[in-house]
N, CA, C and O atoms as CSV, one atom per row, in Angstrom:
chain,resi,resn,atom,element,x,y,z
A,1,MET,N,N,-29.432,22.661,35.869
A,1,MET,CA,C,-29.440,22.294,34.347
A,1,MET,C,C,-28.009,22.433,33.705
A,1,MET,O,O,-27.222,23.371,33.831
A,2,THR,N,N,-27.857,21.185,32.936
A,2,THR,CA,C,-26.617,21.173,32.443
A,2,THR,C,C,-26.470,21.780,31.028
A,2,THR,O,O,-27.411,21.684,30.241
A,3,PRO,N,N,-25.401,22.360,30.701
A,3,PRO,CA,C,-25.442,22.956,29.202
A,3,PRO,C,C,-25.214,21.918,28.304
A,3,PRO,O,O,-24.456,20.984,28.564
A,4,THR,N,N,-25.914,22.047,27.119
A,4,THR,CA,C,-25.818,21.170,25.983
A,4,THR,C,C,-24.492,21.455,25.347
A,4,THR,O,O,-24.205,22.650,25.295
A,5,PRO,N,N,-23.595,20.580,24.835
A,5,PRO,CA,C,-22.458,20.707,24.281
A,5,PRO,C,C,-22.787,21.265,22.892
A,5,PRO,O,O,-23.778,20.901,22.258
A,6,THR,N,N,-21.911,22.161,22.460
A,6,THR,CA,C,-21.965,22.750,21.153
A,6,THR,C,C,-20.736,22.274,20.215
A,6,THR,O,O,-19.631,22.136,20.739
A,7,ILE,N,N,-20.901,22.041,18.941
A,7,ILE,CA,C,-19.908,21.869,17.988
A,7,ILE,C,C,-19.338,23.069,17.593
A,7,ILE,O,O,-19.958,23.885,16.910
A,8,THR,N,N,-18.054,23.253,18.024
A,8,THR,CA,C,-17.331,24.358,17.469
A,8,THR,C,C,-16.469,23.805,16.259
A,8,THR,O,O,-15.910,22.713,16.157
A,9,ARG,N,N,-16.520,24.910,15.335
A,9,ARG,CA,C,-15.533,24.615,14.114
A,9,ARG,C,C,-14.053,24.979,14.412
A,9,ARG,O,O,-13.574,26.094,14.209
A,10,ASP,N,N,-13.429,23.983,14.884
A,10,ASP,CA,C,-12.064,24.182,15.391
A,10,ASP,C,C,-11.149,24.122,13.938
A,10,ASP,O,O,-11.059,23.148,13.191
A,11,PRO,N,N,-10.613,25.227,13.798
A,11,PRO,CA,C,-9.853,25.290,12.401
A,11,PRO,C,C,-8.749,24.034,12.336
A,11,PRO,O,O,-8.592,23.483,11.246
A,12,GLN,N,N,-8.100,23.647,13.323
A,12,GLN,CA,C,-7.147,22.706,13.360
A,12,GLN,C,C,-7.851,21.290,13.037
A,12,GLN,O,O,-7.406,20.493,12.211
A,13,ARG,N,N,-8.962,21.103,13.773
A,13,ARG,CA,C,-9.646,19.896,13.487
A,13,ARG,C,C,-10.043,19.778,11.968
A,13,ARG,O,O,-9.814,18.810,11.243
A,14,GLN,N,N,-10.628,20.848,11.656
A,14,GLN,CA,C,-11.096,21.024,10.090
A,14,GLN,C,C,-9.808,20.689,9.112
A,14,GLN,O,O,-9.860,19.946,8.132
A,15,MET,N,N,-8.783,21.309,9.527
A,15,MET,CA,C,-7.491,21.163,8.620
A,15,MET,C,C,-6.987,19.716,8.560
A,15,MET,O,O,-6.488,19.250,7.535
A,16,ALA,N,N,-7.147,18.976,9.779
A,16,ALA,CA,C,-6.858,17.448,9.827
A,16,ALA,C,C,-7.947,16.747,8.966
A,16,ALA,O,O,-7.617,15.925,8.111
A,17,LEU,N,N,-9.085,17.034,9.166
A,17,LEU,CA,C,-10.113,16.212,8.372
A,17,LEU,C,C,-9.855,16.553,6.758
A,17,LEU,O,O,-9.955,15.714,5.862
A,18,ASP,N,N,-9.556,17.747,6.600
A,18,ASP,CA,C,-9.240,18.017,4.985
A,18,ASP,C,C,-8.124,17.300,4.524
A,18,ASP,O,O,-8.117,16.824,3.389
A,19,LYS,N,N,-7.057,17.163,5.401
A,19,LYS,CA,C,-5.745,16.344,5.102
A,19,LYS,C,C,-6.067,14.992,4.729
A,19,LYS,O,O,-5.661,14.438,3.707
A,20,ALA,N,N,-6.933,14.406,5.742
A,20,ALA,CA,C,-7.288,13.109,5.597
A,20,ALA,C,C,-8.040,12.558,4.331
A,20,ALA,O,O,-7.818,11.511,3.723
A,21,ASN,N,N,-8.877,13.412,4.114
A,21,ASN,CA,C,-9.840,13.396,2.869
A,21,ASN,C,C,-8.805,13.354,1.696
A,21,ASN,O,O,-8.813,12.458,0.852
A,22,GLU,N,N,-7.976,14.318,1.706
A,22,GLU,CA,C,-6.980,14.460,0.477
A,22,GLU,C,C,-6.171,13.016,0.356
A,22,GLU,O,O,-6.009,12.464,-0.733
A,23,VAL,N,N,-5.732,12.527,1.482
A,23,VAL,CA,C,-4.891,11.358,1.643
A,23,VAL,C,C,-5.696,10.127,0.922
A,23,VAL,O,O,-5.205,9.308,0.145
A,24,ARG,N,N,-7.030,10.196,1.362
A,24,ARG,CA,C,-7.903,9.035,0.996
A,24,ARG,C,C,-8.238,9.167,-0.522
A,24,ARG,O,O,-8.438,8.135,-1.164
A,25,LEU,N,N,-8.304,10.290,-1.078
A,25,LEU,CA,C,-8.609,10.447,-2.491
A,25,LEU,C,C,-7.510,10.180,-3.363
A,25,LEU,O,O,-7.682,9.655,-4.463
A,26,ALA,N,N,-6.207,10.569,-2.858
A,26,ALA,CA,C,-5.096,10.414,-3.451
A,26,ALA,C,C,-4.654,8.812,-3.547
A,26,ALA,O,O,-4.045,8.375,-4.524
A,27,ARG,N,N,-5.005,8.065,-2.508
A,27,ARG,CA,C,-4.805,6.623,-2.424
A,27,ARG,C,C,-5.865,5.817,-3.439
A,27,ARG,O,O,-5.547,4.836,-4.111
A,28,ALA,N,N,-7.071,6.379,-3.415
A,28,ALA,CA,C,-7.943,5.810,-4.233
A,28,ALA,C,C,-7.627,5.935,-5.817
A,28,ALA,O,O,-7.882,5.024,-6.605
A,29,GLU,N,N,-7.125,6.994,-6.137
A,29,GLU,CA,C,-6.596,7.249,-7.562
A,29,GLU,C,C,-5.519,6.517,-7.931
A,29,GLU,O,O,-5.388,5.982,-9.032
A,30,LEU,N,N,-4.502,6.467,-6.754
A,30,LEU,CA,C,-3.373,5.576,-7.151
A,30,LEU,C,C,-3.877,4.024,-7.246
A,30,LEU,O,O,-3.360,3.332,-8.123
A,31,LYS,N,N,-4.786,3.485,-6.453
A,31,LYS,CA,C,-5.196,2.160,-6.637
A,31,LYS,C,C,-5.676,1.978,-8.106
A,31,LYS,O,O,-5.342,1.040,-8.831
A,32,ARG,N,N,-6.506,3.002,-8.447
A,32,ARG,CA,C,-7.110,2.856,-9.937
A,32,ARG,C,C,-5.873,2.730,-10.926
A,32,ARG,O,O,-5.878,1.834,-11.770
A,33,ARG,N,N,-4.900,3.549,-10.835
A,33,ARG,CA,C,-3.868,3.710,-11.715
A,33,ARG,C,C,-3.182,2.426,-11.675
A,33,ARG,O,O,-2.707,1.997,-12.726
A,34,ILE,N,N,-3.062,1.730,-10.553
A,34,ILE,CA,C,-2.167,0.567,-10.573
A,34,ILE,C,C,-2.962,-0.546,-11.240
A,34,ILE,O,O,-2.417,-1.287,-12.058
A,35,ALA,N,N,-4.266,-0.677,-10.898
A,35,ALA,CA,C,-5.309,-1.507,-11.444
A,35,ALA,C,C,-5.339,-1.510,-12.960
A,35,ALA,O,O,-5.380,-2.535,-13.640
A,36,ARG,N,N,-5.314,-0.194,-13.458
A,36,ARG,CA,C,-5.301,0.108,-14.953
A,36,ARG,C,C,-3.861,-0.222,-15.745
A,36,ARG,O,O,-3.739,-0.281,-16.968
A,37,GLY,N,N,-2.845,-0.414,-14.798
A,37,GLY,CA,C,-1.599,-0.706,-15.280
A,37,GLY,C,C,-0.712,0.529,-15.688
A,37,GLY,O,O,0.374,0.397,-16.251
A,38,GLU,N,N,-1.316,1.835,-15.327
A,38,GLU,CA,C,-0.514,3.022,-15.548
A,38,GLU,C,C,0.718,3.227,-14.803
A,38,GLU,O,O,1.658,3.891,-15.239
A,39,THR,N,N,0.698,2.629,-13.637
A,39,THR,CA,C,1.816,2.476,-12.809
A,39,THR,C,C,2.198,1.137,-11.916
A,39,THR,O,O,1.245,0.362,-11.829
A,40,THR,N,N,3.013,0.847,-11.455
A,40,THR,CA,C,3.203,-0.499,-10.824
A,40,THR,C,C,3.464,-0.396,-9.285
A,40,THR,O,O,4.054,0.603,-8.873
A,41,ALA,N,N,3.098,-1.280,-8.488
A,41,ALA,CA,C,3.560,-1.378,-7.219
A,41,ALA,C,C,4.900,-1.200,-6.847
A,41,ALA,O,O,5.217,-0.580,-5.832
A,42,ALA,N,N,5.785,-1.766,-7.698
A,42,ALA,CA,C,7.253,-1.710,-7.621
A,42,ALA,C,C,7.598,-0.126,-7.808
A,42,ALA,O,O,8.397,0.318,-6.983
A,43,GLU,N,N,7.166,0.654,-8.650
A,43,GLU,CA,C,7.272,1.965,-8.925
A,43,GLU,C,C,6.992,2.671,-7.502
A,43,GLU,O,O,7.885,3.296,-6.928
A,44,ILE,N,N,5.834,2.546,-7.028
A,44,ILE,CA,C,5.268,3.043,-5.877
A,44,ILE,C,C,6.267,2.747,-4.753
A,44,ILE,O,O,6.626,3.679,-4.034
A,45,ILE,N,N,6.720,1.557,-4.563
A,45,ILE,CA,C,7.632,1.150,-3.433
A,45,ILE,C,C,9.134,1.936,-3.428
A,45,ILE,O,O,9.760,2.298,-2.432
A,46,LEU,N,N,9.453,2.061,-4.614
A,46,LEU,CA,C,10.801,2.790,-4.827
A,46,LEU,C,C,10.747,4.131,-4.575
A,46,LEU,O,O,11.676,4.654,-3.960
A,47,ALA,N,N,9.645,4.892,-5.015
A,47,ALA,CA,C,9.531,6.399,-5.055
A,47,ALA,C,C,8.130,6.554,-4.376
A,47,ALA,O,O,7.230,6.950,-5.116
A,48,PRO,N,N,7.834,6.307,-3.116
A,48,PRO,CA,C,6.497,6.705,-2.676
A,48,PRO,C,C,6.128,8.109,-2.550
A,48,PRO,O,O,6.812,8.985,-2.019
A,49,PRO,N,N,5.039,8.234,-3.061
A,49,PRO,CA,C,4.493,9.807,-2.800
A,49,PRO,C,C,4.043,9.873,-1.412
A,49,PRO,O,O,3.633,8.856,-0.853
A,50,ASP,N,N,4.104,11.235,-0.698
A,50,ASP,CA,C,3.739,11.440,0.475
A,50,ASP,C,C,2.530,10.706,1.185
A,50,ASP,O,O,2.576,10.125,2.270
A,51,GLU,N,N,1.434,10.853,0.345
A,51,GLU,CA,C,0.280,10.203,0.619
A,51,GLU,C,C,0.147,8.571,1.002
A,51,GLU,O,O,-0.817,8.077,1.586
A,52,VAL,N,N,1.229,7.919,0.582
A,52,VAL,CA,C,1.252,6.498,0.884
A,52,VAL,C,C,2.302,6.097,1.910
A,52,VAL,O,O,2.558,4.908,2.102
A,53,SER,N,N,2.871,7.011,2.525
A,53,SER,CA,C,3.834,6.600,3.578
A,53,SER,C,C,3.300,5.956,4.720
A,53,SER,O,O,3.970,5.188,5.409
A,54,SER,N,N,1.904,6.295,4.984
A,54,SER,CA,C,1.386,5.546,6.115
A,54,SER,C,C,0.321,4.512,5.730
A,54,SER,O,O,-0.561,4.198,6.529
A,55,TRP,N,N,0.412,3.963,4.454
A,55,TRP,CA,C,-0.305,2.966,3.950
A,55,TRP,C,C,0.491,1.719,4.040
A,55,TRP,O,O,1.698,1.777,3.801
A,56,SER,N,N,-0.062,0.614,4.357
A,56,SER,CA,C,0.537,-0.701,4.615
A,56,SER,C,C,0.930,-1.279,3.218
A,56,SER,O,O,0.230,-1.097,2.222
A,57,VAL,N,N,2.096,-1.987,3.212
A,57,VAL,CA,C,2.511,-2.740,2.084
A,57,VAL,C,C,1.557,-3.615,1.683
A,57,VAL,O,O,1.323,-3.660,0.476
A,58,GLY,N,N,0.881,-4.405,2.504
A,58,GLY,CA,C,-0.115,-5.343,2.028
A,58,GLY,C,C,-1.403,-4.665,1.249
A,58,GLY,O,O,-2.012,-5.225,0.337
A,59,LYS,N,N,-1.686,-3.436,1.743
A,59,LYS,CA,C,-2.938,-2.744,0.933
A,59,LYS,C,C,-2.294,-2.390,-0.420
A,59,LYS,O,O,-2.922,-2.594,-1.459
A,60,LEU,N,N,-1.032,-1.854,-0.430
A,60,LEU,CA,C,-0.633,-1.640,-1.761
A,60,LEU,C,C,-0.524,-2.778,-2.727
A,60,LEU,O,O,-0.887,-2.605,-3.890
A,61,LEU,N,N,-0.057,-3.911,-2.333
A,61,LEU,CA,C,0.064,-5.143,-3.098
A,61,LEU,C,C,-1.303,-5.702,-3.471
A,61,LEU,O,O,-1.488,-6.228,-4.568
A,62,MET,N,N,-2.105,-5.603,-2.700
A,62,MET,CA,C,-3.561,-6.143,-2.974
A,62,MET,C,C,-4.407,-5.313,-4.011
A,62,MET,O,O,-5.414,-5.726,-4.587
A,63,SER,N,N,-3.781,-3.978,-4.161
A,63,SER,CA,C,-4.500,-3.038,-5.257
A,63,SER,C,C,-4.157,-3.616,-6.616
A,63,SER,O,O,-4.841,-3.324,-7.597
A,64,GLN,N,N,-3.018,-4.502,-6.703
A,64,GLN,CA,C,-2.697,-4.918,-8.168
A,64,GLN,C,C,-3.929,-6.017,-8.632
A,64,GLN,O,O,-4.703,-6.594,-7.869
A,65,ARG,N,N,-3.876,-6.102,-9.824
A,65,ARG,CA,C,-4.949,-7.306,-10.364
A,65,ARG,C,C,-4.403,-8.636,-9.917
A,65,ARG,O,O,-3.201,-8.892,-9.844
A,66,ARG,N,N,-5.528,-9.580,-9.580
A,66,ARG,CA,C,-5.204,-10.900,-9.218
A,66,ARG,C,C,-4.153,-11.035,-8.050
A,66,ARG,O,O,-3.280,-11.903,-8.065
A,67,TRP,N,N,-4.300,-10.122,-7.048
A,67,TRP,CA,C,-3.409,-10.163,-5.797
A,67,TRP,C,C,-4.525,-10.162,-4.753
A,67,TRP,O,O,-5.273,-9.192,-4.630
A,68,GLY,N,N,-4.618,-11.187,-4.055
A,68,GLY,CA,C,-5.392,-11.356,-2.902
A,68,GLY,C,C,-4.797,-11.519,-1.606
A,68,GLY,O,O,-3.581,-11.344,-1.536
A,69,ASN,N,N,-5.448,-11.831,-0.536
A,69,ASN,CA,C,-4.783,-12.050,0.824
A,69,ASN,C,C,-3.663,-13.124,0.747
A,69,ASN,O,O,-2.536,-12.911,1.194
A,70,GLN,N,N,-3.980,-14.133,0.235
A,70,GLN,CA,C,-3.171,-15.296,0.417
A,70,GLN,C,C,-1.848,-15.066,-0.432
A,70,GLN,O,O,-0.796,-15.537,0.001
A,71,ARG,N,N,-1.863,-14.369,-1.607
A,71,ARG,CA,C,-0.790,-14.391,-2.606
A,71,ARG,C,C,0.164,-13.134,-1.845
A,71,ARG,O,O,1.395,-13.142,-1.852
A,72,CYS,N,N,-0.544,-12.242,-1.304
A,72,CYS,CA,C,0.297,-11.017,-0.765
A,72,CYS,C,C,0.994,-11.579,0.372
A,72,CYS,O,O,2.207,-11.437,0.529
A,73,ARG,N,N,0.100,-12.338,1.320
A,73,ARG,CA,C,0.928,-12.800,2.708
A,73,ARG,C,C,2.047,-13.828,2.278
A,73,ARG,O,O,3.089,-13.806,2.933
A,74,ARG,N,N,1.936,-14.650,1.326
A,74,ARG,CA,C,2.994,-15.674,0.910
A,74,ARG,C,C,4.236,-14.953,0.442
A,74,ARG,O,O,5.366,-15.326,0.759
A,75,PHE,N,N,3.950,-13.752,-0.439
A,75,PHE,CA,C,4.867,-13.008,-1.011
A,75,PHE,C,C,5.753,-12.412,0.254
A,75,PHE,O,O,6.922,-12.746,0.443
A,76,LEU,N,N,5.098,-11.568,1.013
A,76,LEU,CA,C,5.712,-10.893,2.061
A,76,LEU,C,C,6.331,-11.887,3.046
A,76,LEU,O,O,7.413,-11.644,3.582
A,77,GLU,N,N,5.726,-12.869,3.252
A,77,GLU,CA,C,6.428,-13.922,4.344
A,77,GLU,C,C,7.701,-14.353,3.766
A,77,GLU,O,O,8.668,-14.489,4.516
A,78,SER,N,N,7.816,-14.606,2.375
A,78,SER,CA,C,8.966,-15.135,1.734
A,78,SER,C,C,10.150,-14.190,1.872
A,78,SER,O,O,11.335,-14.514,1.792
A,79,ASN,N,N,9.606,-12.850,2.115
A,79,ASN,CA,C,10.680,-11.802,2.102
A,79,ASN,C,C,10.843,-11.221,3.665
A,79,ASN,O,O,11.406,-10.160,3.934
A,80,GLU,N,N,10.332,-11.986,4.486
A,80,GLU,CA,C,10.154,-11.834,5.916
A,80,GLU,C,C,9.835,-10.252,6.235
A,80,GLU,O,O,10.558,-9.586,6.977
A,81,ILE,N,N,8.771,-9.779,5.642
A,81,ILE,CA,C,8.119,-8.427,5.839
A,81,ILE,C,C,6.675,-8.675,6.220
A,81,ILE,O,O,6.020,-9.517,5.605
A,82,SER,N,N,6.156,-7.968,7.218
A,82,SER,CA,C,4.902,-8.054,7.627
A,82,SER,C,C,4.076,-7.342,6.650
A,82,SER,O,O,4.461,-6.335,6.057
A,83,GLU,N,N,2.831,-7.940,6.485
A,83,GLU,CA,C,1.964,-7.159,5.677
A,83,GLU,C,C,1.373,-6.038,6.347
A,83,GLU,O,O,0.524,-5.485,5.648
A,84,LEU,N,N,1.531,-5.569,7.379
A,84,LEU,CA,C,1.140,-4.363,8.167
A,84,LEU,C,C,2.230,-3.436,8.203
A,84,LEU,O,O,2.075,-2.388,8.830
A,85,LYS,N,N,3.321,-3.678,7.614
A,85,LYS,CA,C,4.368,-2.666,7.704
A,85,LYS,C,C,4.072,-1.662,6.866
A,85,LYS,O,O,3.565,-1.920,5.775
A,86,LEU,N,N,4.311,-0.519,7.204
A,86,LEU,CA,C,4.052,0.873,6.483
A,86,LEU,C,C,5.113,1.024,5.406
A,86,LEU,O,O,6.248,0.568,5.549
A,87,ILE,N,N,4.696,1.700,4.285
A,87,ILE,CA,C,5.476,1.836,3.289
A,87,ILE,C,C,6.576,2.958,3.472
A,87,ILE,O,O,7.626,2.968,2.829
A,88,GLY,N,N,6.264,3.785,4.302
A,88,GLY,CA,C,7.108,4.855,4.731
A,88,GLY,C,C,8.330,4.302,5.737
A,88,GLY,O,O,9.367,4.918,5.983
A,89,LYS,N,N,7.959,3.020,6.244
A,89,LYS,CA,C,9.007,2.491,7.321
A,89,LYS,C,C,9.902,1.492,6.659
A,89,LYS,O,O,10.873,1.018,7.248
A,90,LEU,N,N,9.568,1.165,5.410
A,90,LEU,CA,C,10.632,0.170,4.854
A,90,LEU,C,C,12.045,0.711,4.613
A,90,LEU,O,O,12.280,1.843,4.191
A,91,THR,N,N,12.877,-0.127,4.896
A,91,THR,CA,C,14.229,0.273,4.727
A,91,THR,C,C,14.563,0.185,3.148
A,91,THR,O,O,13.774,-0.295,2.334
A,92,ASP,N,N,15.808,0.701,2.823
A,92,ASP,CA,C,16.135,0.822,1.441
A,92,ASP,C,C,16.339,-0.627,0.853
A,92,ASP,O,O,15.988,-0.933,-0.286
A,93,ARG,N,N,16.912,-1.442,1.698
A,93,ARG,CA,C,17.096,-2.821,1.231
A,93,ARG,C,C,15.801,-3.585,0.932
A,93,ARG,O,O,15.694,-4.386,0.003
A,94,GLN,N,N,14.751,-3.247,1.862
A,94,GLN,CA,C,13.518,-3.883,1.760
A,94,GLN,C,C,12.802,-3.411,0.388
A,94,GLN,O,O,12.230,-4.192,-0.374
A,95,ARG,N,N,12.922,-1.999,0.185
A,95,ARG,CA,C,12.421,-1.506,-1.045
A,95,ARG,C,C,12.973,-2.135,-2.187
A,95,ARG,O,O,12.216,-2.592,-3.043
A,96,GLN,N,N,14.234,-2.216,-2.304
A,96,GLN,CA,C,14.861,-2.759,-3.529
A,96,GLN,C,C,14.616,-4.143,-3.697
A,96,GLN,O,O,14.571,-4.624,-4.829
A,97,LEU,N,N,14.438,-4.892,-2.592
A,97,LEU,CA,C,14.185,-6.455,-2.761
A,97,LEU,C,C,12.693,-6.674,-3.146
A,97,LEU,O,O,12.321,-7.598,-3.869
A,98,LEU,N,N,11.964,-5.842,-2.657
A,98,LEU,CA,C,10.458,-5.928,-3.303
A,98,LEU,C,C,10.296,-5.435,-4.513
A,98,LEU,O,O,9.641,-6.080,-5.332
A,99,ALA,N,N,10.756,-4.431,-4.785
A,99,ALA,CA,C,10.721,-3.710,-6.148
A,99,ALA,C,C,11.171,-4.632,-7.186
A,99,ALA,O,O,10.431,-4.851,-8.145
A,100,GLN,N,N,12.387,-5.230,-7.083
A,100,GLN,CA,C,13.073,-6.186,-7.623
A,100,GLN,C,C,12.246,-7.520,-8.089
A,100,GLN,O,O,12.086,-7.948,-9.232
A,101,GLN,N,N,11.829,-7.978,-6.994
A,101,GLN,CA,C,11.013,-9.387,-7.202
A,101,GLN,C,C,9.496,-9.013,-7.881
A,101,GLN,O,O,8.873,-9.873,-8.503
A,102,LEU,N,N,9.049,-7.834,-7.718
A,102,LEU,CA,C,7.811,-7.658,-8.302
A,102,LEU,C,C,8.125,-7.192,-9.817
A,102,LEU,O,O,7.368,-7.532,-10.726
A,103,ALA,N,N,9.099,-6.520,-10.017
A,103,ALA,CA,C,9.392,-6.315,-11.616
A,103,ALA,C,C,9.739,-7.660,-12.482
A,103,ALA,O,O,9.327,-7.894,-13.618
A,104,THR,N,N,10.526,-8.428,-11.744
A,104,THR,CA,C,10.859,-9.743,-12.434
A,104,THR,C,C,9.691,-10.580,-12.563
A,104,THR,O,O,9.535,-11.198,-13.616
A,105,CYS,N,N,8.820,-10.684,-11.595
A,105,CYS,CA,C,7.591,-11.430,-11.723
A,105,CYS,C,C,6.758,-11.018,-12.906
A,105,CYS,O,O,6.395,-11.778,-13.804
A,106,SER,N,N,6.474,-9.642,-12.804
A,106,SER,CA,C,5.611,-9.044,-13.884
A,106,SER,C,C,6.259,-9.310,-15.284
A,106,SER,O,O,5.519,-9.556,-16.237
A,107,ALA,N,N,7.552,-9.270,-15.430
A,107,ALA,CA,C,8.028,-9.424,-16.733
A,107,ALA,C,C,8.071,-10.740,-17.023
A,107,ALA,O,O,8.149,-10.995,-18.225
A,108,LEU,N,N,8.042,-11.741,-16.198
A,108,LEU,CA,C,8.022,-13.319,-16.694
A,108,LEU,C,C,6.413,-13.661,-16.828
A,108,LEU,O,O,6.038,-14.594,-17.538
A,109,GLY,N,N,5.598,-12.928,-16.175
A,109,GLY,CA,C,4.293,-13.301,-16.224
A,109,GLY,C,C,3.836,-14.238,-15.359
A,109,GLY,O,O,2.689,-14.681,-15.410
A,110,SER,N,N,4.819,-14.638,-14.405
A,110,SER,CA,C,4.625,-15.732,-13.366
A,110,SER,C,C,4.242,-15.032,-12.042
A,110,SER,O,O,4.316,-13.823,-11.823
A,111,PRO,N,N,3.830,-15.973,-11.219
A,111,PRO,CA,C,3.569,-15.623,-9.863
A,111,PRO,C,C,4.906,-15.301,-9.043
A,111,PRO,O,O,5.950,-15.911,-9.275
A,112,PRO,N,N,4.805,-14.306,-8.071
A,112,PRO,CA,C,6.068,-13.939,-7.515
A,112,PRO,C,C,6.617,-14.816,-6.424
A,112,PRO,O,O,7.660,-14.597,-5.808
A,113,ILE,N,N,5.795,-15.842,-6.249
A,113,ILE,CA,C,6.077,-16.794,-4.982
A,113,ILE,C,C,6.113,-18.192,-5.448
A,113,ILE,O,O,5.465,-18.573,-6.423
A,114,PRO,N,N,6.949,-19.023,-4.675
A,114,PRO,CA,C,6.948,-20.340,-5.375
A,114,PRO,C,C,5.578,-20.915,-5.071
A,114,PRO,O,O,4.972,-20.598,-4.048
A,115,GLU,N,N,5.151,-21.666,-5.867
A,115,GLU,CA,C,3.776,-22.438,-5.920
A,115,GLU,C,C,3.981,-23.491,-4.709
A,115,GLU,O,O,5.079,-23.926,-4.364
A,116,LEU,N,N,2.923,-23.777,-4.210
A,116,LEU,CA,C,2.780,-24.723,-3.270
A,116,LEU,C,C,2.814,-26.141,-3.870
A,116,LEU,O,O,2.007,-26.362,-4.772
A,117,GLN,N,N,3.721,-27.222,-3.451
A,117,GLN,CA,C,3.788,-28.389,-4.006
A,117,GLN,C,C,3.165,-29.322,-3.072
A,117,GLN,O,O,3.423,-29.158,-1.879
A,118,PHE,N,N,2.409,-30.247,-3.406
A,118,PHE,CA,C,1.635,-31.239,-2.606
A,118,PHE,C,C,2.329,-32.465,-2.925
A,118,PHE,O,O,2.615,-32.725,-4.094
A,119,VAL,N,N,2.648,-33.306,-1.883
A,119,VAL,CA,C,3.292,-34.475,-1.839
A,119,VAL,C,C,2.270,-35.575,-1.963
A,119,VAL,O,O,2.626,-36.753,-1.948
């Protein structure tokens, strides 16, 4: 007869689950604050909180109003940055570049990427 597995409450496992839940809740709140206009993606890129260091740049940009897959992809391609790049792995130059372009475009009220021109 084989013994049935029992689920033990490993304290290390529980702490990891708790930490993951905290990060998810913090990111959800951050997404809501960005959507409401209380903070900007540029501010997050320049001074990222700990919970967003493992968040992709694409996910952050798409949390803004009127930003979808296409707009995000074209914006990041024009800056030669992968949409899967983690915020914590951005170089200082990349942070400054993205924040500057996002701030400029939001101030002008125009899209941050050149529009496609059809011939």
